C-alpha positions in Angstrom: 0.0 0.0 0.0 0.9 3.6 -0.3 2.9 5.2 2.5 0.5 8.1 2.6 -2.4 5.7 3.1 -0.9 4.4 6.4 -0.1 7.9 7.6 -3.7 9.0 7.1 -5.1 5.8 8.5 -3.0 6.2 11.6 -4.1 9.8 12.0 -7.8 8.8 11.6 -7.4 6.0 14.1 -5.7 8.4 16.6 -8.5 10.9 16.1 -11.2 8.3 16.7 -9.4 7.0 19.8 -9.0 10.6 21.2 -12.6 11.4 20.4 -13.9 8.2 22.1 -11.7 8.9 25.2 -13.1 12.5 25.4 -16.7 11.2 25.1 -16.1 8.7 27.8 -14.6 11.2 30.2 -17.3 13.8 29.5 -20.0 11.2 30.1 -18.8 10.5 33.6 -20.2 13.9 34.6 -16.9 15.4 35.7 -17.8 19.1 36.1 -14.2 20.3 36.3 -13.4 18.6 33.0 -16.6 20.0 31.4 -15.8 23.5 32.5 -12.2 23.3 31.2 -13.4 21.8 27.9 -16.0 24.6 27.5 -13.4 27.2 28.2 -11.0 25.6 25.7 -13.8 25.5 23.1 -14.6 29.1 23.8 -11.1 30.2 23.2 -11.0 28.1 20.0 -14.2 29.9 18.8 -12.5 33.3 19.6 -9.5 32.2 17.5 -11.8 31.1 14.6 -13.6 34.5 14.7 -10.3 36.3 14.6 -9.1 34.2 11.7 -12.3 34.8 9.7 -12.0 38.5 10.3 -8.4 38.5 9.1 -9.3 36.5 6.0 -12.2 38.8 5.2 -9.9 41.8 5.4 -7.4 40.1 3.2 -10.1 39.2 0.7 -11.3 42.8 0.6 -7.8 44.1 0.1 -7.2 41.6 -2.8 -10.5 42.6 -4.4 -9.5 46.3 -4.1 -6.1 45.6 -5.7 -7.7 43.6 -8.5 -10.2 46.4 -9.2 -7.4 49.0 -9.3 -5.4 46.8 -11.7 -8.4 46.4 -14.0 -9.0 50.1 -14.0 -5.3 50.7 -14.8 -5.5 48.2 -17.6 -8.5 49.9 -19.1 -6.9 53.3 -18.9 -3.7 51.9 -20.6 -5.8 50.4 -23.4 -7.6 53.7 -23.9 -4.3 55.6 -24.2 -2.9 53.0 -26.6 -6.0 53.3 -28.8 -5.8 57.1 -28.7 -2.2 57.1 -30.0 
C-alpha cells in the first residue's frame, strides 16, 4: 500500500481514539473537566472568529487591488487606442 495511506489511516485512528476517550470522560459527569473543555472550546471559537475577520480583510484588500489593476489596464488600453 501507499505510504500516505498508512499515515492517514494512523491519523484517523488516533482521532477516533481521542474522540472516544473524550466522550467517555465527559459522560462521567466530571464538572471540572466539562468547565475546562467549555473554556477551551470558547477560546477556539474566539480564535476562529479572529481568523475569519483577518481573512475577510485580506479578501477585501485583494478585491480592491484587482479592481485597481483592472482600472489601470482599461486606462492603458484607452491611451494605446488614442495614440
